[in-house]
Structure formats: structure tokens, C-alpha cells
CHARMM internal coordinates of N, CA and C (Angstrom, degrees):
IC EDIT
DIST 1 N 1 CA 1.4358
DIST 1 CA 1 C 1.5338
ANGL 1 N 1 CA 1 C 111.25
DIST 1 C 2 N 1.3113
ANGL 1 CA 1 C 2 N 117.71
DIHE 1 N 1 CA 1 C 2 N -41.70
DIST 2 N 2 CA 1.4644
ANGL 1 C 2 N 2 CA 120.74
DIHE 1 CA 1 C 2 N 2 CA 179.79
DIST 2 CA 2 C 1.5295
ANGL 2 N 2 CA 2 C 112.45
DIHE 1 C 2 N 2 CA 2 C -63.15
DIST 2 C 3 N 1.3390
ANGL 2 CA 2 C 3 N 119.26
DIHE 2 N 2 CA 2 C 3 N -42.41
DIST 3 N 3 CA 1.4660
ANGL 2 C 3 N 3 CA 118.33
DIHE 2 CA 2 C 3 N 3 CA 177.20
DIST 3 CA 3 C 1.5302
ANGL 3 N 3 CA 3 C 112.28
DIHE 2 C 3 N 3 CA 3 C -60.51
DIST 3 C 4 N 1.3328
ANGL 3 CA 3 C 4 N 117.25
DIHE 3 N 3 CA 3 C 4 N -39.15
DIST 4 N 4 CA 1.4599
ANGL 3 C 4 N 4 CA 120.07
DIHE 3 CA 3 C 4 N 4 CA 178.15
DIST 4 CA 4 C 1.5212
ANGL 4 N 4 CA 4 C 110.68
DIHE 3 C 4 N 4 CA 4 C -64.75
DIST 4 C 5 N 1.3046
ANGL 4 CA 4 C 5 N 116.83
DIHE 4 N 4 CA 4 C 5 N -39.58
DIST 5 N 5 CA 1.4651
ANGL 4 C 5 N 5 CA 120.65
DIHE 4 CA 4 C 5 N 5 CA 178.96
DIST 5 CA 5 C 1.5233
ANGL 5 N 5 CA 5 C 110.42
DIHE 4 C 5 N 5 CA 5 C -64.82
DIST 5 C 6 N 1.3242
ANGL 5 CA 5 C 6 N 116.84
DIHE 5 N 5 CA 5 C 6 N -39.26
DIST 6 N 6 CA 1.4544
ANGL 5 C 6 N 6 CA 120.86
DIHE 5 CA 5 C 6 N 6 CA 179.33
DIST 6 CA 6 C 1.5323
ANGL 6 N 6 CA 6 C 110.53
DIHE 5 C 6 N 6 CA 6 C -66.56
DIST 6 C 7 N 1.3240
ANGL 6 CA 6 C 7 N 117.16
DIHE 6 N 6 CA 6 C 7 N -41.37
DIST 7 N 7 CA 1.4609
ANGL 6 C 7 N 7 CA 120.78
DIHE 6 CA 6 C 7 N 7 CA 177.79
DIST 7 CA 7 C 1.5253
ANGL 7 N 7 CA 7 C 111.21
DIHE 6 C 7 N 7 CA 7 C -64.55
DIST 7 C 8 N 1.3072
ANGL 7 CA 7 C 8 N 116.64
DIHE 7 N 7 CA 7 C 8 N -42.37
DIST 8 N 8 CA 1.4613
ANGL 7 C 8 N 8 CA 120.92
DIHE 7 CA 7 C 8 N 8 CA 178.80
DIST 8 CA 8 C 1.5291
ANGL 8 N 8 CA 8 C 110.60
DIHE 7 C 8 N 8 CA 8 C -64.20
DIST 8 C 9 N 1.3234
ANGL 8 CA 8 C 9 N 116.61
DIHE 8 N 8 CA 8 C 9 N -40.24
DIST 9 N 9 CA 1.4653
ANGL 8 C 9 N 9 CA 120.68
DIHE 8 CA 8 C 9 N 9 CA 177.92
DIST 9 CA 9 C 1.5135
ANGL 9 N 9 CA 9 C 111.15
DIHE 8 C 9 N 9 CA 9 C -65.04
DIST 9 C 10 N 1.3254
ANGL 9 CA 9 C 10 N 116.58
DIHE 9 N 9 CA 9 C 10 N -42.55
DIST 10 N 10 CA 1.4713
ANGL 9 C 10 N 10 CA 120.81
DIHE 9 CA 9 C 10 N 10 CA 178.03
DIST 10 CA 10 C 1.5251
ANGL 10 N 10 CA 10 C 110.80
DIHE 9 C 10 N 10 CA 10 C -61.07
DIST 10 C 11 N 1.3214
ANGL 10 CA 10 C 11 N 116.65
DIHE 10 N 10 CA 10 C 11 N -44.03
DIST 11 N 11 CA 1.4598
ANGL 10 C 11 N 11 CA 121.29
DIHE 10 CA 10 C 11 N 11 CA 179.06
DIST 11 CA 11 C 1.5246
ANGL 11 N 11 CA 11 C 110.74
DIHE 10 C 11 N 11 CA 11 C -61.51
DIST 11 C 12 N 1.3323
ANGL 11 CA 11 C 12 N 116.70
DIHE 11 N 11 CA 11 C 12 N -46.09
DIST 12 N 12 CA 1.4637
ANGL 11 C 12 N 12 CA 121.15
DIHE 11 CA 11 C 12 N 12 CA -178.47
DIST 12 CA 12 C 1.5291
ANGL 12 N 12 CA 12 C 110.89
DIHE 11 C 12 N 12 CA 12 C -64.37
DIST 12 C 13 N 1.3193
ANGL 12 CA 12 C 13 N 116.86
DIHE 12 N 12 CA 12 C 13 N -41.24
DIST 13 N 13 CA 1.4658
ANGL 12 C 13 N 13 CA 120.05
DIHE 12 CA 12 C 13 N 13 CA 179.65
DIST 13 CA 13 C 1.5240
ANGL 13 N 13 CA 13 C 111.47
DIHE 12 C 13 N 13 CA 13 C -66.93
DIST 13 C 14 N 1.3236
ANGL 13 CA 13 C 14 N 117.38
DIHE 13 N 13 CA 13 C 14 N -40.57
DIST 14 N 14 CA 1.4591
ANGL 13 C 14 N 14 CA 120.97
DIHE 13 CA 13 C 14 N 14 CA 178.49
DIST 14 CA 14 C 1.5290
ANGL 14 N 14 CA 14 C 110.46
DIHE 13 C 14 N 14 CA 14 C -64.11
DIST 14 C 15 N 1.3092
ANGL 14 CA 14 C 15 N 116.73
DIHE 14 N 14 CA 14 C 15 N -41.75
DIST 15 N 15 CA 1.4646
ANGL 14 C 15 N 15 CA 121.41
DIHE 14 CA 14 C 15 N 15 CA 179.24
DIST 15 CA 15 C 1.5246
ANGL 15 N 15 CA 15 C 109.59
DIHE 14 C 15 N 15 CA 15 C -65.63
DIST 15 C 16 N 1.3190
ANGL 15 CA 15 C 16 N 117.46
DIHE 15 N 15 CA 15 C 16 N -43.16
DIST 16 N 16 CA 1.4495
ANGL 15 C 16 N 16 CA 120.94
DIHE 15 CA 15 C 16 N 16 CA -179.85
DIST 16 CA 16 C 1.5200
ANGL 16 N 16 CA 16 C 111.76
DIHE 15 C 16 N 16 CA 16 C -66.37
DIST 16 C 17 N 1.3208
ANGL 16 CA 16 C 17 N 116.59
DIHE 16 N 16 CA 16 C 17 N -34.23
DIST 17 N 17 CA 1.4634
ANGL 16 C 17 N 17 CA 120.86
DIHE 16 CA 16 C 17 N 17 CA 177.44
DIST 17 CA 17 C 1.5246
ANGL 17 N 17 CA 17 C 109.93
DIHE 16 C 17 N 17 CA 17 C -60.94
DIST 17 C 18 N 1.3293
ANGL 17 CA 17 C 18 N 116.88
DIHE 17 N 17 CA 17 C 18 N -41.00
DIST 18 N 18 CA 1.4658
ANGL 17 C 18 N 18 CA 120.46
DIHE 17 CA 17 C 18 N 18 CA 177.24
DIST 18 CA 18 C 1.5081
ANGL 18 N 18 CA 18 C 111.89
DIHE 17 C 18 N 18 CA 18 C -64.40
DIST 18 C 19 N 1.3216
ANGL 18 CA 18 C 19 N 117.16
DIHE 18 N 18 CA 18 C 19 N -39.09
DIST 19 N 19 CA 1.4663
ANGL 18 C 19 N 19 CA 121.06
DIHE 18 CA 18 C 19 N 19 CA 179.29
DIST 19 CA 19 C 1.5231
ANGL 19 N 19 CA 19 C 110.60
DIHE 18 C 19 N 19 CA 19 C -65.86
DIST 19 C 20 N 1.3192
ANGL 19 CA 19 C 20 N 116.19
DIHE 19 N 19 CA 19 C 20 N -49.62
DIST 20 N 20 CA 1.4686
ANGL 19 C 20 N 20 CA 120.93
DIHE 19 CA 19 C 20 N 20 CA -176.06
DIST 20 CA 20 C 1.5202
ANGL 20 N 20 CA 20 C 110.64
DIHE 19 C 20 N 20 CA 20 C -68.05
DIST 20 C 21 N 1.3120
ANGL 20 CA 20 C 21 N 117.35
DIHE 20 N 20 CA 20 C 21 N -33.64
DIST 21 N 21 CA 1.4508
ANGL 20 C 21 N 21 CA 121.71
DIHE 20 CA 20 C 21 N 21 CA -178.18
DIST 21 CA 21 C 1.5337
ANGL 21 N 21 CA 21 C 111.21
DIHE 20 C 21 N 21 CA 21 C -62.76
DIST 21 C 22 N 1.3248
ANGL 21 CA 21 C 22 N 117.17
DIHE 21 N 21 CA 21 C 22 N -27.77
DIST 22 N 22 CA 1.4607
ANGL 21 C 22 N 22 CA 120.38
DIHE 21 CA 21 C 22 N 22 CA -178.81
DIST 22 CA 22 C 1.5189
ANGL 22 N 22 CA 22 C 114.57
DIHE 21 C 22 N 22 CA 22 C -90.84
DIST 22 C 23 N 1.3208
ANGL 22 CA 22 C 23 N 117.89
DIHE 22 N 22 CA 22 C 23 N 0.17
DIST 23 N 23 CA 1.4591
ANGL 22 C 23 N 23 CA 120.36
DIHE 22 CA 22 C 23 N 23 CA -177.86
DIST 23 CA 23 C 1.5296
ANGL 23 N 23 CA 23 C 111.27
DIHE 22 C 23 N 23 CA 23 C -80.99
DIST 23 C 24 N 1.3206
ANGL 23 CA 23 C 24 N 114.62
DIHE 23 N 23 CA 23 C 24 N 148.39
DIST 24 N 24 CA 1.4552
ANGL 23 C 24 N 24 CA 119.95
DIHE 23 CA 23 C 24 N 24 CA 172.87
DIST 24 CA 24 C 1.5269
ANGL 24 N 24 CA 24 C 107.46
DIHE 23 C 24 N 24 CA 24 C -126.58
DIST 24 C 25 N 1.3216
ANGL 24 CA 24 C 25 N 115.73
DIHE 24 N 24 CA 24 C 25 N 153.06
DIST 25 N 25 CA 1.4637
ANGL 24 C 25 N 25 CA 121.23
DIHE 24 CA 24 C 25 N 25 CA -178.37
DIST 25 CA 25 C 1.5261
ANGL 25 N 25 CA 25 C 108.61
DIHE 24 C 25 N 25 CA 25 C -108.64
DIST 25 C 26 N 1.3198
ANGL 25 CA 25 C 26 N 115.93
DIHE 25 N 25 CA 25 C 26 N 126.74
DIST 26 N 26 CA 1.4544
ANGL 25 C 26 N 26 CA 121.97
DIHE 25 CA 25 C 26 N 26 CA 174.97
DIST 26 CA 26 C 1.5275
ANGL 26 N 26 CA 26 C 106.95
DIHE 25 C 26 N 26 CA 26 C -106.13
DIST 26 C 27 N 1.3276
ANGL 26 CA 26 C 27 N 115.76
DIHE 26 N 26 CA 26 C 27 N 90.82
DIST 27 N 27 CA 1.4574
ANGL 26 C 27 N 27 CA 121.87
DIHE 26 CA 26 C 27 N 27 CA -172.94
DIST 27 CA 27 C 1.5277
ANGL 27 N 27 CA 27 C 111.94
DIHE 26 C 27 N 27 CA 27 C -61.00
DIST 27 C 28 N 1.3306
ANGL 27 CA 27 C 28 N 117.02
DIHE 27 N 27 CA 27 C 28 N -37.13
DIST 28 N 28 CA 1.4670
ANGL 27 C 28 N 28 CA 119.16
DIHE 27 CA 27 C 28 N 28 CA 179.96
DIST 28 CA 28 C 1.5209
ANGL 28 N 28 CA 28 C 111.24
DIHE 27 C 28 N 28 CA 28 C -64.79
DIST 28 C 29 N 1.3191
ANGL 28 CA 28 C 29 N 116.46
DIHE 28 N 28 CA 28 C 29 N -41.13
DIST 29 N 29 CA 1.4670
ANGL 28 C 29 N 29 CA 119.71
DIHE 28 CA 28 C 29 N 29 CA 179.20
DIST 29 CA 29 C 1.5307
ANGL 29 N 29 CA 29 C 110.82
DIHE 28 C 29 N 29 CA 29 C -68.32
DIST 29 C 30 N 1.3316
ANGL 29 CA 29 C 30 N 116.29
DIHE 29 N 29 CA 29 C 30 N -39.54
DIST 30 N 30 CA 1.4629
ANGL 29 C 30 N 30 CA 119.40
DIHE 29 CA 29 C 30 N 30 CA 177.13
DIST 30 CA 30 C 1.5116
ANGL 30 N 30 CA 30 C 110.20
DIHE 29 C 30 N 30 CA 30 C -59.91
DIST 30 C 31 N 1.3327
ANGL 30 CA 30 C 31 N 117.70
DIHE 30 N 30 CA 30 C 31 N -43.98
DIST 31 N 31 CA 1.4577
ANGL 30 C 31 N 31 CA 121.81
DIHE 30 CA 30 C 31 N 31 CA -179.78
DIST 31 CA 31 C 1.5212
ANGL 31 N 31 CA 31 C 110.19
DIHE 30 C 31 N 31 CA 31 C -63.52
DIST 31 C 32 N 1.3322
ANGL 31 CA 31 C 32 N 117.58
DIHE 31 N 31 CA 31 C 32 N -43.07
DIST 32 N 32 CA 1.4727
ANGL 31 C 32 N 32 CA 119.71
DIHE 31 CA 31 C 32 N 32 CA -178.75
DIST 32 CA 32 C 1.5192
ANGL 32 N 32 CA 32 C 110.79
DIHE 31 C 32 N 32 CA 32 C -65.27
DIST 32 C 33 N 1.3228
ANGL 32 CA 32 C 33 N 117.70
DIHE 32 N 32 CA 32 C 33 N -38.03
DIST 33 N 33 CA 1.4650
ANGL 32 C 33 N 33 CA 120.52
DIHE 32 CA 32 C 33 N 33 CA 177.50
DIST 33 CA 33 C 1.5233
ANGL 33 N 33 CA 33 C 111.40
DIHE 32 C 33 N 33 CA 33 C -65.39
DIST 33 C 34 N 1.3187
ANGL 33 CA 33 C 34 N 116.55
DIHE 33 N 33 CA 33 C 34 N -41.74
DIST 34 N 34 CA 1.4661
ANGL 33 C 34 N 34 CA 119.61
DIHE 33 CA 33 C 34 N 34 CA 177.24
DIST 34 CA 34 C 1.5168
ANGL 34 N 34 CA 34 C 111.12
DIHE 33 C 34 N 34 CA 34 C -63.90
DIST 34 C 35 N 1.3356
ANGL 34 CA 34 C 35 N 116.08
DIHE 34 N 34 CA 34 C 35 N -39.33
DIST 35 N 35 CA 1.4645
ANGL 34 C 35 N 35 CA 119.62
DIHE 34 CA 34 C 35 N 35 CA 178.71
DIST 35 CA 35 C 1.5264
ANGL 35 N 35 CA 35 C 111.18
DIHE 34 C 35 N 35 CA 35 C -66.43
DIST 35 C 36 N 1.3373
ANGL 35 CA 35 C 36 N 117.04
DIHE 35 N 35 CA 35 C 36 N -38.35
DIST 36 N 36 CA 1.4720
ANGL 35 C 36 N 36 CA 121.46
DIHE 35 CA 35 C 36 N 36 CA 179.65
DIST 36 CA 36 C 1.5269
ANGL 36 N 36 CA 36 C 111.50
DIHE 35 C 36 N 36 CA 36 C -63.98
DIST 36 C 37 N 1.3124
ANGL 36 CA 36 C 37 N 116.93
DIHE 36 N 36 CA 36 C 37 N -39.12
DIST 37 N 37 CA 1.4633
ANGL 36 C 37 N 37 CA 121.01
DIHE 36 CA 36 C 37 N 37 CA -175.16
DIST 37 CA 37 C 1.5226
ANGL 37 N 37 CA 37 C 112.63
DIHE 36 C 37 N 37 CA 37 C -94.18
DIST 37 C 38 N 1.3128
ANGL 37 CA 37 C 38 N 117.12
DIHE 37 N 37 CA 37 C 38 N -2.61
DIST 38 N 38 CA 1.4620
ANGL 37 C 38 N 38 CA 119.76
DIHE 37 CA 37 C 38 N 38 CA -179.21
DIST 38 CA 38 C 1.5152
ANGL 38 N 38 CA 38 C 112.29
DIHE 37 C 38 N 38 CA 38 C 67.66
DIST 38 C 39 N 1.3193
ANGL 38 CA 38 C 39 N 117.09
DIHE 38 N 38 CA 38 C 39 N 24.05
DIST 39 N 39 CA 1.4624
ANGL 38 C 39 N 39 CA 121.53
DIHE 38 CA 38 C 39 N 39 CA 178.61
DIST 39 CA 39 C 1.5109
ANGL 39 N 39 CA 39 C 114.46
DIHE 38 C 39 N 39 CA 39 C 81.53
DIST 39 C 40 N 1.3302
ANGL 39 CA 39 C 40 N 117.90
DIHE 39 N 39 CA 39 C 40 N 9.23
DIST 40 N 40 CA 1.4677
ANGL 39 C 40 N 40 CA 120.77
DIHE 39 CA 39 C 40 N 40 CA -178.72
DIST 40 CA 40 C 1.5308
ANGL 40 N 40 CA 40 C 110.29
DIHE 39 C 40 N 40 CA 40 C -89.99
DIST 40 C 41 N 1.3020
ANGL 40 CA 40 C 41 N 115.41
DIHE 40 N 40 CA 40 C 41 N 62.65
DIST 41 N 41 CA 1.4651
ANGL 40 C 41 N 41 CA 121.03
DIHE 40 CA 40 C 41 N 41 CA -178.82
DIST 41 CA 41 C 1.5193
ANGL 41 N 41 CA 41 C 109.67
DIHE 40 C 41 N 41 CA 41 C -73.39
DIST 41 C 42 N 1.3260
ANGL 41 CA 41 C 42 N 116.20
DIHE 41 N 41 CA 41 C 42 N 133.03
DIST 42 N 42 CA 1.4617
ANGL 41 C 42 N 42 CA 123.20
DIHE 41 CA 41 C 42 N 42 CA 178.78
DIST 42 CA 42 C 1.5252
ANGL 42 N 42 CA 42 C 112.59
DIHE 41 C 42 N 42 CA 42 C 56.57
DIST 42 C 43 N 1.3154
ANGL 42 CA 42 C 43 N 117.47
DIHE 42 N 42 CA 42 C 43 N 34.62
DIST 43 N 43 CA 1.4535
ANGL 42 C 43 N 43 CA 119.53
DIHE 42 CA 42 C 43 N 43 CA 176.89
DIST 43 CA 43 C 1.5272
ANGL 43 N 43 CA 43 C 109.44
DIHE 42 C 43 N 43 CA 43 C -108.28
DIST 43 C 44 N 1.2794
ANGL 43 CA 43 C 44 N 116.59
DIHE 43 N 43 CA 43 C 44 N 165.79
DIST 44 N 44 CA 1.4501
ANGL 43 C 44 N 44 CA 121.90
DIHE 43 CA 43 C 44 N 44 CA -179.00
DIST 44 CA 44 C 1.5294
ANGL 44 N 44 CA 44 C 110.78
DIHE 43 C 44 N 44 CA 44 C -62.39
DIST 44 C 45 N 1.3295
ANGL 44 CA 44 C 45 N 117.04
DIHE 44 N 44 CA 44 C 45 N -30.93
DIST 45 N 45 CA 1.4634
ANGL 44 C 45 N 45 CA 120.21
DIHE 44 CA 44 C 45 N 45 CA 179.34
DIST 45 CA 45 C 1.5265
ANGL 45 N 45 CA 45 C 111.85
DIHE 44 C 45 N 45 CA 45 C -61.74
DIST 45 C 46 N 1.3196
ANGL 45 CA 45 C 46 N 116.81
DIHE 45 N 45 CA 45 C 46 N -35.75
DIST 46 N 46 CA 1.4587
ANGL 45 C 46 N 46 CA 121.08
DIHE 45 CA 45 C 46 N 46 CA 179.91
DIST 46 CA 46 C 1.5178
ANGL 46 N 46 CA 46 C 110.22
DIHE 45 C 46 N 46 CA 46 C -75.86
DIST 46 C 47 N 1.3245
ANGL 46 CA 46 C 47 N 116.84
DIHE 46 N 46 CA 46 C 47 N -40.27
DIST 47 N 47 CA 1.4575
ANGL 46 C 47 N 47 CA 120.72
DIHE 46 CA 46 C 47 N 47 CA -177.11
DIST 47 CA 47 C 1.5007
ANGL 47 N 47 CA 47 C 109.83
DIHE 46 C 47 N 47 CA 47 C -72.94
END
COOR INIT
IC SEED 1 N 1 CA 1 C
IC BUILD
């Protein structure tokens, strides 16, 4: 069971690495979103 878990973890990490590697950060947009919400990220007020 442990070897299967390790293989599954390796697969998930490799897949996630590909996803994260393709991301870009738009700092200006992040700042504008924070300003719009008053810093209430992931709070009930936003939802």
C-alpha cells in the first residue's frame, strides 16, 4: 500500500509542477482586486 501511495504522490506532484510552471502573476491585477475587496480575500463578505 505504501509504494502505491508514493507513486500516486509522485504522479500528483509532477502533474502539479506542470500546472504551476505555466502560471504567471499579474501583480497589478492582484493589487486592484485586493483594493476592490478591501483585503477580505476568501471571506464571507466577498462570497
